[in-house]
C-alpha positions as CSV (number, residue, x, y, z in Angstrom):
1,M,23.2,178.8,44.8
2,K,23.9,181.3,42.0
3,N,20.3,180.9,40.6
4,E,18.8,181.4,44.1
5,E,20.8,184.6,44.6
6,I,19.7,185.9,41.2
7,K,16.0,185.1,41.9
8,A,16.1,186.9,45.2
9,D,17.3,190.1,43.4
10,I,14.6,190.1,40.7
11,E,11.6,189.1,42.6
12,G,8.4,190.5,41.1
13,T,9.9,191.4,37.8
14,D,9.7,189.8,34.3
15,L,13.2,188.5,34.9
16,E,11.8,186.3,37.7
17,T,9.4,184.8,35.2
18,F,12.3,184.3,32.8
19,M,14.4,182.6,35.4
20,N,11.6,180.3,36.5
21,M,11.0,179.2,32.9
22,M,14.7,178.9,32.3
23,T,14.9,176.5,35.3
24,G,12.1,174.5,33.8
25,V,14.0,174.2,30.5
26,L,17.3,173.1,32.2
27,D,15.8,170.8,34.8
28,R,16.4,167.5,33.0
29,Y,19.1,164.9,32.4
30,D,19.5,165.2,28.7
31,V,20.1,168.2,26.5
32,L,18.5,166.6,23.5
33,L,14.9,167.8,22.8
34,E,12.2,165.2,22.5
35,P,10.3,165.9,19.3
36,S,6.9,165.6,21.0
37,G,5.6,165.7,24.5
38,E,6.4,167.7,27.6
39,D,9.8,168.9,26.4
40,E,8.3,170.5,23.3
41,N,5.5,172.2,25.4
42,V,8.1,173.7,27.8
43,I,10.2,175.1,25.0
44,N,7.2,176.5,23.1
45,T,5.9,178.2,26.2
46,F,9.3,179.7,26.9
47,S,9.7,180.8,23.3
48,T,6.2,182.4,23.3
49,F,7.1,184.3,26.5
50,L,10.4,185.6,25.1
51,Q,8.7,186.7,21.8
52,N,5.8,188.5,23.5
53,R,7.9,190.2,26.2
54,T,10.5,191.3,23.7
55,D,7.8,192.8,21.4
56,E,6.4,194.7,24.4
57,L,9.8,196.1,25.3
58,M,10.6,197.0,21.7
59,T,7.3,198.9,21.4
60,E,8.0,200.7,24.7
61,I,11.4,201.8,23.5
62,I,10.2,202.9,20.1
63,E,7.4,205.0,21.6
64,Y,9.7,206.4,24.3
65,T,12.4,207.5,21.8
66,D,9.9,208.7,19.2
67,I,11.7,206.9,16.3
68,E,8.5,205.7,14.5
69,G,9.3,208.0,11.6
70,D,12.9,206.8,11.2
71,L,12.4,203.9,8.8
72,N,16.0,202.8,8.8
73,T,16.1,202.6,12.6
74,I,12.8,200.8,12.8
75,E,13.9,198.3,10.2
76,F,17.1,197.7,12.2
77,F,15.2,197.3,15.4
78,N,12.7,194.8,13.9
79,T,15.5,192.8,12.3
80,I,18.2,193.0,15.0
81,G,18.2,189.2,15.4
82,N,18.4,188.5,11.7
83,W,21.9,187.8,10.6
84,K,23.6,186.5,7.5
85,L,24.6,182.8,7.9
86,K,28.2,182.1,9.0
87,G,30.3,179.1,9.5
88,E,31.4,175.9,7.6
89,N,28.6,173.6,8.7
90,I,31.1,171.1,10.1
91,Y,31.2,171.2,13.9
92,M,28.1,173.3,14.2
93,S,25.2,174.1,11.9
94,L,25.3,177.4,10.1
95,E,22.3,178.6,12.1
96,D,24.0,177.7,15.4
97,E,27.2,179.4,14.5
98,T,25.3,182.5,13.4
99,A,23.5,182.5,16.7
100,E,26.8,182.4,18.5
101,T,27.9,185.5,16.6
102,F,24.7,187.2,17.7
103,Y,25.2,186.1,21.2
104,N,28.7,187.6,21.3
105,Y,27.3,190.8,19.8
106,A,24.4,191.1,22.2
107,N,26.5,190.1,25.3
108,T,29.1,192.7,24.5
109,Y,26.6,195.5,24.1
110,I,24.5,194.5,27.0
111,K,27.5,195.1,29.2
112,N,28.4,198.3,27.2
113,I,24.9,199.8,27.6
114,L,24.6,198.9,31.3
115,K,28.1,199.4,32.6
116,I,30.7,200.8,30.1
117,Y,28.8,203.6,28.4
118,P,27.3,205.1,31.6
119,T,30.8,205.0,33.2
120,I,32.3,206.8,30.1
121,I,29.6,209.5,30.2
122,V,29.8,210.1,33.9
123,D,33.6,210.3,33.7
124,G,33.2,212.9,30.9
125,G,36.7,212.3,29.6
126,N,38.4,213.2,32.9
127,K,40.1,209.8,33.5
128,T,39.9,208.4,30.0
129,D,39.4,210.8,27.1
130,Y,37.9,208.7,24.2
131,K,38.0,211.8,22.0
132,S,41.7,211.4,22.0
133,P,42.5,208.0,23.5
134,S,45.9,207.1,24.8
135,V,47.7,204.0,23.6
136,P,50.0,201.5,25.4
137,M,53.7,202.7,25.7
138,H,55.0,199.7,23.8
139,W,53.0,200.8,20.8
140,T,55.2,204.0,20.5
141,K,58.6,202.7,21.6
142,G,60.8,199.7,21.0
143,A,61.7,197.4,18.1
144,Q,58.1,196.4,17.4
145,K,56.5,199.8,17.8
146,L,53.5,200.7,15.6
147,S,53.8,203.3,12.9
148,N,52.4,206.8,13.6
149,T,49.7,206.3,11.0
150,H,48.7,203.0,12.5
151,I,48.4,204.6,15.9
152,K,46.3,207.4,14.4
153,D,44.0,204.9,12.7
154,V,43.4,203.0,16.0
155,K,42.7,206.2,17.8
156,N,40.2,207.3,15.1
157,I,38.4,204.0,15.2
158,I,38.0,204.2,19.0
159,S,37.1,207.9,19.0
160,K,34.4,207.4,16.3
161,E,32.9,204.4,18.0
162,F,32.1,206.5,21.1
163,S,31.4,209.8,19.3
164,K,27.6,209.5,19.9
165,L,28.3,209.7,23.7
166,Y,30.3,213.0,23.7
167,E,27.2,215.2,23.7
168,F,26.2,213.8,27.1
169,Y,29.5,214.7,28.8
170,G,29.1,217.0,31.8
171,D,25.3,216.7,31.9
172,V,24.6,216.8,35.6
173,E,20.9,216.1,35.2
174,I,21.4,212.7,33.6
175,K,24.4,211.8,35.8
176,P,22.3,210.3,38.7
177,I,20.4,208.1,36.4
178,L,23.6,206.7,34.8
179,I,25.1,206.0,38.2
180,D,21.9,204.2,39.3
181,I,21.9,202.2,36.0
182,S,25.5,201.0,36.4
183,N,25.0,200.1,40.1
184,S,21.5,198.6,39.7
185,V,20.8,195.1,40.9
186,I,18.8,194.5,37.7
187,T,21.9,195.6,35.7
188,N,24.1,193.1,37.5
189,T,21.5,190.4,37.1
190,I,21.1,190.9,33.3
191,I,24.8,190.9,32.8
192,T,25.2,187.8,34.9
193,I,22.5,185.9,33.1
194,S,23.9,186.8,29.7
195,Q,27.4,185.7,30.7
196,L,26.4,182.4,32.3
197,L,23.9,181.4,29.6
198,P,24.5,177.8,28.5
199,F,24.5,177.0,24.8
200,F,24.0,173.5,23.3
201,S,24.4,173.4,19.5
202,D,22.3,170.9,17.6
203,I,24.0,167.5,17.5
204,R,24.6,165.2,14.5
205,L,24.2,161.7,16.1
206,E,25.0,159.8,12.9
207,A,26.9,160.8,9.7
208,G,24.6,162.0,7.0
209,E,21.7,162.4,9.3
210,P,20.0,165.7,10.2
211,R,21.2,167.3,13.4
212,A,19.1,166.5,16.5
213,K,17.7,169.6,18.2
214,T,18.7,170.5,21.8
215,I,16.9,172.4,24.5
216,L,19.1,175.5,24.1
217,D,20.2,175.7,20.5
218,G,20.9,178.7,18.4
219,D,17.3,179.7,17.9
220,I,16.5,179.8,21.6
221,I,19.8,181.6,22.4
222,K,18.9,184.3,19.9
223,R,15.5,184.8,21.4
224,I,17.0,185.0,24.9
225,M,19.7,187.5,24.0
226,K,17.3,189.7,22.1
227,F,15.1,189.8,25.2
228,L,18.0,190.6,27.5
229,L,19.2,193.4,25.1
230,M,15.8,195.0,25.0
231,R,15.5,194.6,28.8
232,A,18.9,196.4,29.2
233,L,17.6,199.4,27.1
234,S,14.2,199.5,28.9
235,E,16.0,199.7,32.3
236,Y,16.9,203.3,31.4
237,I,13.2,204.1,30.9
238,K,12.2,202.4,34.2
239,I,14.8,204.4,36.2
240,T,14.1,207.6,34.4
241,E,10.4,207.3,35.2
242,E,11.2,206.7,38.9
243,Y,13.2,209.9,38.9
244,S,10.5,211.8,37.0
245,A,7.8,210.6,39.5
246,S,9.9,211.9,42.4
247,E,10.5,215.2,40.6
248,T,6.7,215.9,40.4
249,V,6.1,215.6,44.2
250,V,5.2,219.0,45.6
251,E,5.6,220.0,49.2
252,G,2.2,221.1,50.8
253,D,3.5,224.2,52.7
254,S,3.1,226.8,49.9
255,S,0.0,228.6,48.5
256,I,-2.2,227.1,45.8
257,M,-0.6,229.4,43.2
258,G,2.8,228.6,44.4
259,E,2.0,224.9,44.3
260,R,0.8,225.1,40.7
261,L,3.9,227.1,39.7
262,E,6.2,224.5,41.4
263,E,4.2,221.7,39.7
264,D,4.8,223.2,36.3
265,I,8.5,223.6,37.0
266,L,8.8,220.0,38.2
267,R,6.8,218.7,35.2
268,G,9.2,220.6,32.9
269,R,12.2,219.1,34.6
270,A,10.7,215.6,34.3
271,L,9.9,216.2,30.6
272,Q,13.5,217.4,30.0
273,L,14.9,214.3,31.9
274,R,12.8,212.0,29.7
275,Q,14.0,213.7,26.6
276,K,17.6,213.3,27.6
277,T,17.1,209.6,28.3
278,S,15.4,209.3,24.9
279,N,18.5,210.9,23.3
280,I,20.8,208.5,25.1
281,L,18.8,205.5,24.0
282,K,18.9,206.8,20.4
283,A,22.6,207.1,20.6
284,F,22.9,203.5,21.9
285,I,20.6,202.2,19.1
286,S,22.7,204.1,16.6
287,I,25.9,202.4,17.9
288,L,24.2,199.0,17.8
289,H,23.1,199.6,14.2
290,T,26.5,200.7,13.1
291,Q,28.4,197.8,14.7
292,K,26.0,195.2,13.3
293,S,26.4,196.6,9.8
294,I,30.2,196.2,10.2
295,I,30.3,192.6,11.5
296,N,27.2,191.1,9.8
297,I,29.0,189.4,7.0
298,S,28.8,185.8,5.8
299,N,31.6,183.5,4.9
300,D,30.7,183.6,1.2
301,E,30.9,187.4,1.3
302,I,34.3,187.3,3.0
303,N,35.6,184.9,0.4
304,L,34.1,187.0,-2.4
305,K,35.7,190.2,-1.1
306,V,39.1,188.6,-0.7
307,N,39.0,187.3,-4.2
308,K,37.9,190.7,-5.5
309,S,40.8,192.3,-3.6
310,K,43.2,189.8,-5.2
311,E,41.9,190.5,-8.6
312,K,42.0,194.2,-8.1
313,E,45.6,194.0,-7.0
314,K,46.5,191.9,-10.1
315,S,44.7,194.4,-12.4
316,K,46.6,197.3,-10.8
317,I,50.0,195.6,-11.3
318,T,49.0,194.8,-14.9
319,K,47.9,198.3,-15.6
320,N,51.0,199.8,-14.1
321,L,53.2,197.6,-16.3
322,G,51.1,198.4,-19.3
323,D,51.7,202.1,-18.8
324,L,55.5,201.6,-18.9
325,T,57.6,202.1,-22.0
326,V,59.5,199.1,-23.5
327,E,62.7,200.1,-21.8
328,E,61.0,200.6,-18.4
329,R,59.4,197.2,-18.7
330,K,62.8,195.6,-19.3
331,V,64.1,197.3,-16.2
332,Q,61.1,196.0,-14.2
333,D,61.8,192.5,-15.5
334,I,65.4,192.7,-14.3
335,M,64.3,193.9,-10.9
336,K,61.7,191.2,-10.7
337,N,64.2,188.5,-11.6
338,H,66.7,189.8,-9.0
339,K,63.9,190.5,-6.4
340,I,64.7,194.1,-5.7
341,G,62.6,197.2,-5.3
342,D,58.9,196.5,-5.1
343,W,59.6,192.9,-5.9
344,S,61.7,192.3,-2.8
345,L,58.8,192.1,-0.3
346,G,58.9,188.3,-0.3
347,Q,62.5,188.4,0.9
348,T,61.8,190.7,3.9
349,R,60.7,190.1,7.4
350,A,57.6,192.3,6.7
351,L,56.0,189.2,5.1
352,F,55.6,187.6,8.5
353,V,56.5,190.2,11.1
354,Y,54.8,193.6,11.6
355,D,56.8,196.4,9.9
356,E,55.8,200.0,10.4
357,E,57.4,201.1,7.1
358,Q,55.4,198.5,5.2
359,Y,52.2,199.5,7.0
360,E,52.8,203.2,6.0
361,K,53.4,202.2,2.4
362,E,50.3,199.9,2.1
363,R,48.2,202.5,3.9
364,H,49.4,205.3,1.5
365,D,48.6,203.1,-1.5
366,L,45.1,202.5,-0.1
367,E,44.6,206.3,0.3
368,V,45.8,207.0,-3.3
369,D,43.5,204.3,-4.7
370,A,40.5,205.6,-2.8
371,L,41.1,209.2,-3.9
372,N,41.6,208.2,-7.5
373,E,38.4,206.1,-7.6
374,M,36.4,208.9,-5.8
375,Q,37.6,211.5,-8.4
376,V,36.1,209.4,-11.2
377,N,33.1,208.3,-9.1
378,A,34.0,204.6,-9.5
379,I,34.4,203.3,-6.0
380,D,34.1,199.5,-5.9
381,G,33.2,197.2,-3.0
382,V,36.9,196.7,-2.0
383,T,37.6,200.4,-1.5
384,E,34.3,201.0,0.2
385,R,35.1,198.2,2.8
386,T,38.6,199.7,3.2
387,R,37.1,203.1,3.9
388,E,34.8,201.6,6.6
389,I,37.7,199.8,8.3
390,Y,40.1,202.8,8.3
391,Q,37.4,205.4,8.9
392,M,38.4,207.4,5.7
393,D,35.9,210.2,6.2
394,W,38.8,212.6,5.4
395,A,38.9,211.3,1.8
396,N,35.5,212.9,1.1
397,E,36.6,216.2,2.7
398,Q,39.9,216.1,0.7
399,L,38.1,215.4,-2.6
400,E,35.6,218.3,-1.8
401,D,38.5,220.6,-1.1
402,Q,40.1,219.7,-4.5
403,R,36.8,220.4,-6.3
404,M,36.4,223.7,-4.5
405,Q,40.0,224.7,-5.4
406,S,39.4,223.7,-9.0
407,E,36.2,225.8,-9.2
408,I,37.9,228.8,-7.6
409,G,40.8,228.4,-10.1
410,N,38.4,228.2,-13.0
411,A,36.5,231.3,-11.8
412,I,39.8,233.2,-11.5
413,L,40.8,232.2,-15.0
414,Q,37.4,233.2,-16.4
415,Q,37.6,236.5,-14.6
416,G,41.1,237.0,-16.1
417,D,39.7,236.3,-19.6
418,D,36.9,238.8,-19.1
419,D,39.4,241.5,-18.0
420,D,41.5,241.0,-21.1
421,G,38.5,241.5,-23.5
422,P,37.6,244.8,-25.3
423,E,36.6,247.8,-23.2
424,D,33.1,249.1,-23.4
425,F,32.6,252.8,-24.3
């Protein structure tokens, strides 16, 4: 019944073609794909449709947003479905597990683009201000409350994620389009399809044998989600064009010159509306790009970064001990043997229970390390990743302030030296 309801809502659109083909793929008794014959023809036809329609939508979006000259954005757009392999290749193949990651990414941002972001922009920070988001009460009070720095970090991460949307707050011209988008039947259909989409990972029928392909494995799921994501973005273009067409309709009761003037005004409004929609789509694409760069990381890279972080921590401890005098080193040995001071962490609850003081200490150490490395221009991958996680943009500003103060101080000293020199007669 659900399929019939969806088909009734999307009659005459490319989504109807998609649903008909999807029905043909699922209308069978076995999820395993026969290597030859009718099954393979159905899947190939479906894949060709998805690829061709996705390419058409991507071309439409690129031309509408005029991003042909932005090579980074074009590269991201063309490789949005290419992800680093994830997983352990045990229960699922690496390709299927990677496809599941892409599915979760696309599913989240389809809903964000069609529902969440329009609602945020229309609200304009009246009900929920994402520039300065509120936090749950239990984060600020009680025995397990978060540290002030931790709360600030969370707020900064939330605020920065939505920062591209703030410029559209209070825009009354784009508001009707956003309301129509969030309430559109097509919107609800796209979201429903993405959420109900079945996934059958390839199956290893016998130990040591290659996995048998299924009718909806990772490769097909990636193609479907890429199509739906592009379809979500293109819905903004469709609705904007409908509004623009209605804007250019001129009443016939005025003079010829009056009609021409009114036509020019309406064309200008339509052009302005298209430009605003283009800017919104650029903002969405920028968010998609940023979020993919954060989460597109393989298991090998995670293990490598963890090992690098451990080695860096060992090197830091070794260096700190090496900088001590003999007497100070003896004191540290005594403290280490008695597990006091910095060596007492293993005896505290902070090892397995959140502790706001420990968070503050570790966060401060990260800041100091980042600033020290930036001052000598020797930032490694561990610090760079930490800066991304904690949104440490302030570190660049602080380092720049230090450099400016140093330059001002040097200029004052130089001016003082010149004043103390011999007078000219």
